[in-house]
C-alpha positions in Angstrom: -11.8 40.3 -51.5 -9.9 41.4 -48.2 -6.8 39.2 -47.5 -3.2 40.1 -47.2 0.0 38.1 -46.5 0.7 38.6 -42.8 2.3 35.1 -42.6 5.7 36.5 -41.7 4.4 38.2 -38.7 3.8 36.4 -35.4 2.2 37.0 -32.1 1.6 40.6 -31.0 3.0 42.1 -34.1 0.6 40.2 -36.3 -2.4 41.1 -34.0 -1.5 44.8 -34.2 -1.1 44.6 -38.0 -4.4 42.8 -38.5 -6.3 45.2 -36.2 -5.0 48.3 -37.9 -5.4 46.7 -41.4 -9.0 46.0 -40.8 -9.7 49.4 -39.4 -8.1 51.1 -42.5 -9.8 48.8 -45.0 -13.2 49.4 -43.4 -12.5 53.1 -43.4 -12.8 53.1 -39.6 -9.4 54.9 -39.7 -10.1 57.3 -42.5 -7.8 58.4 -45.4 -5.5 61.2 -44.3 -5.5 60.1 -40.6 -2.1 60.5 -38.9 -0.8 57.5 -37.1 2.2 57.5 -34.8 4.2 54.7 -33.2 4.0 56.4 -29.8 0.2 56.8 -29.8 -0.5 53.3 -31.2 1.8 51.5 -28.7 -0.1 53.2 -25.9 -3.5 52.3 -27.5 -2.5 48.7 -27.9 -0.5 48.4 -24.7 2.6 47.1 -26.5 6.2 48.2 -27.1 7.3 50.2 -30.2 8.7 47.1 -32.0 5.5 45.4 -33.0 3.8 48.7 -33.9 6.7 49.8 -36.0 6.7 46.4 -37.9 3.0 46.6 -38.4 3.1 50.1 -39.8 5.9 49.4 -42.2 4.1 46.3 -43.5 1.0 48.5 -44.0 3.2 50.9 -45.9 4.4 48.0 -48.1 0.7 47.1 -48.6 0.1 50.5 -50.1 -2.2 51.7 -47.3 0.2 54.1 -45.5 2.7 56.8 -46.5 5.6 57.8 -44.4 5.4 61.3 -42.8 7.9 63.4 -40.7 9.1 62.4 -37.2 8.3 58.7 -37.5 4.6 59.4 -38.3 2.5 57.7 -40.9 -0.6 58.8 -42.8 -3.4 56.7 -44.1 -3.2 57.0 -47.9 -5.9 59.1 -49.6 -8.3 57.5 -52.1 -8.2 59.5 -55.3 -10.1 59.1 -58.5 -6.8 58.6 -60.4 -5.7 55.8 -58.0 -9.1 54.1 -58.3 -9.0 54.1 -62.1 -5.4 52.9 -62.2 -6.0 50.0 -59.9 -9.4 49.0 -61.4 -8.0 48.9 -65.0 -5.3 46.4 -63.7 -8.0 44.5 -61.8 -10.2 44.3 -64.9 -7.5 42.7 -67.1 -6.4 40.3 -64.3 -9.9 39.2 -63.4 -10.9 38.6 -67.0 -7.8 36.4 -67.4 -8.8 34.5 -64.3 -12.3 34.1 -65.8 -10.9 32.7 -69.0 -8.8 30.2 -67.0 -11.6 29.2 -64.6 -14.8 29.1 -66.5 -14.6 25.4 -67.2 -13.6 24.5 -63.6 -16.2 26.3 -61.5 -18.5 24.0 -59.5 -21.9 24.4 -61.2 -23.7 23.6 -58.0 -22.0 26.5 -56.3 -22.7 29.0 -59.1 -26.3 27.7 -59.3 -26.8 28.4 -55.6 -25.4 31.9 -56.0 -27.8 32.5 -58.9 -30.8 31.4 -56.8 -29.8 33.9 -54.1 -29.3 36.7 -56.6 -32.8 36.1 -58.2 -34.3 36.0 -54.7 -32.8 39.4 -53.8 -33.8 40.9 -57.2 -37.4 39.8 -56.5 -37.4 41.9 -53.3 -35.6 45.0 -54.3 -36.5 47.2 -51.3 -35.3 44.7 -48.8 -32.1 44.2 -50.8 -31.3 47.9 -50.8 -31.9 48.1 -47.1 -29.9 45.0 -46.2 -27.3 44.6 -49.0 -25.9 41.1 -49.3 -22.3 42.1 -49.8 -21.1 38.5 -49.4 -22.5 37.7 -52.9 -20.1 40.0 -54.5 -17.2 38.5 -52.5 -18.2 34.9 -53.2 -18.6 35.4 -57.0 -15.3 37.1 -57.5 -13.5 34.6 -55.2 -15.1 31.7 -57.1 -13.6 33.1 -60.4 -10.2 33.6 -58.9 -9.9 30.4 -56.9 -10.7 28.2 -59.9 -8.3 29.7 -62.3 -5.5 27.3 -61.4 -2.8 30.0 -61.8 -1.0 30.5 -58.5 0.9 33.6 -59.8 -2.4 35.3 -60.8 -4.0 34.4 -57.5 -1.0 35.8 -55.6 -1.1 39.1 -57.5 -4.8 39.5 -57.0 -4.5 38.7 -53.3 -1.9 41.4 -52.9 -4.1 44.1 -54.4 -7.3 42.9 -52.9 -7.0 45.0 -49.7 -6.6 48.1 -51.8 -9.6 47.2 -53.9 -11.7 46.4 -50.9 -10.9 49.7 -49.3 -12.0 51.5 -52.4 -15.2 49.4 -52.7 -16.0 50.4 -49.1 -16.4 54.0 -50.3 -19.6 52.7 -51.9 -20.6 50.6 -48.9 -20.4 53.4 -46.5 -20.8 56.6 -48.5 -23.1 55.8 -51.4 -25.6 58.7 -51.6 -29.3 58.0 -51.1 -30.1 59.1 -54.7 -27.7 56.4 -56.1 -29.1 53.5 -54.0 -30.5 51.9 -57.2 -26.9 51.1 -58.0 -27.2 48.2 -55.5 -29.9 46.6 -57.8 -27.8 47.3 -60.9 -24.9 45.6 -59.3 -27.0 42.5 -58.5 -28.2 42.3 -62.0 -24.6 42.5 -63.3 -23.6 39.8 -60.9 -26.4 37.6 -62.2 -25.3 38.2 -65.8 -21.8 37.1 -65.0 -23.0 34.1 -63.0 -25.4 33.0 -65.8 -22.6 33.3 -68.3 -20.4 31.0 -66.2 -23.3 28.5 -65.7 -23.7 28.3 -69.5 -19.9 28.1 -70.0 -20.4 31.1 -72.2 -17.1 32.9 -71.9 -18.0 35.8 -74.2 -21.2 36.6 -72.2 -19.5 36.2 -68.8 -16.4 38.2 -69.8 -18.4 41.1 -71.3 -20.6 41.2 -68.2 -17.6 41.1 -65.9 -15.9 44.0 -67.8 -19.1 46.1 -67.7 -19.6 45.4 -64.0 -16.1 46.3 -62.9 -16.1 49.5 -64.9 -19.4 50.4 -63.4 -18.1 49.8 -59.9 -15.0 52.0 -60.7 -17.2 54.8 -62.1 -19.5 54.8 -59.0 -16.5 55.0 -56.6 -15.1 57.9 -58.7 -18.5 59.7 -58.8 -18.7 59.6 -55.0 -15.1 60.8 -54.7 -15.7 63.5 -57.3 -19.1 64.8 -56.4 -17.8 66.4 -53.2 -15.2 65.9 -50.6 -16.1 62.7 -48.8 -16.7 63.5 -45.1 -14.8 60.5 -43.7 -15.4 60.1 -40.0 -13.2 58.1 -37.6 -15.3 55.2 -36.4 -16.5 55.1 -32.8 -14.6 51.9 -32.2 -11.3 53.5 -32.9 -12.2 56.7 -31.2 -12.9 54.7 -28.1 -9.5 53.2 -28.2 -7.9 56.6 -28.6 -10.0 58.0 -25.7 -8.4 55.5 -23.4 -5.0 56.9 -24.0 
């Protein structure tokens, strides 16, 4: 899940916001990175106003903290923050599952199950070319069918924070923990089969186990050693032009 409500922004300000948002969520701009209005307006070739608006919106999103002299810093990802957010996510998503299990399109969930089983039958290929879209589609399916607009709105607001945390796994999962990719696929399959059977107990237990496992993996990566975040080449190239 990766959306955020940028609907009140228009034109250049929205473009700047979305560009920086994507780079932060994808860890291209790493945690702890200093961002200044002066430097960003030069990078993007715009005035201070749209950059300032974008940065304050990202602060509201929980991705930036305000520093001295009109500077901003990309918020660090800590084990404590991961656990706090994931425990909220677990309860909200289990609620969404309870409200959606009788509404999910069975043909859609069946097609997802076919894909999961195919990937599990070719484990080496799956670990090399991880189908991250399956995770996104399954969790989106649960949320979009819950019929609770308040719940959907809350989940969408925290989705960018969750996605950034999940990207710690995507980009920094140690080689010795690569088997987690297969474990996750098996967990997704258990959730999906529970939904297909309309078996709420099975699906809910599998969802709870899966989300706690994801949380623990992120925390293990963060706790094993200081993650060596690197500013992505794409953003470095923009900075180099300044």
